[in-house]
N, C-alpha and C positions, 0 to 999 in steps of 0.2 A: 501493499502499497504504500508505504510513504516514498515508494522509487516510482510512483506514478505525482500523487507530491509533486518532487522532483521534478520528473520531464514539463507538468503542466505550469513549473516555474522560470527555468530554462524557455521553453518555447515565450510563456508571455515577457519576458525581460527580451529574448532576440525578439519577433514580434514589435515592444515597445524600441527600438534600438532602430528599427525600418522605417518604424514610424517616423519618428521625428528627425532620423536625415533627411527623407522623401519631403517633409517643411507641405507646401502647399500643391506640387506636385498632386498627389494619387489621388485619381481619381479614381472613387467608391460606388458610382454611378452604375456598374453594369453597361453593357451592353442602350447601345443608340437606335434611333431610326429612327427616318426623318428626317424634317426639317434641321436637326440639332448635330448632324451626321455634317461635317465639313471632309472632304475627298480632294486632295490640291494634285491632281496627272503630274509627271511625268515631265521635264520635257522636252521636245525631241530631238532625240541628240545627233550632234556636226557633221555630214559629212566632213570625207577625211579626201 
């Protein structure tokens, strides 16, 4: 049982570290559909 508790504490610490490092760049809203999705096509390659 103590191994489960230690594993949870380690997982929580790693998760908090990643979230704190990412700051406000984390998007937790899930998949996007419709007008809120913006895909920018790649520019065409220059001929050689």
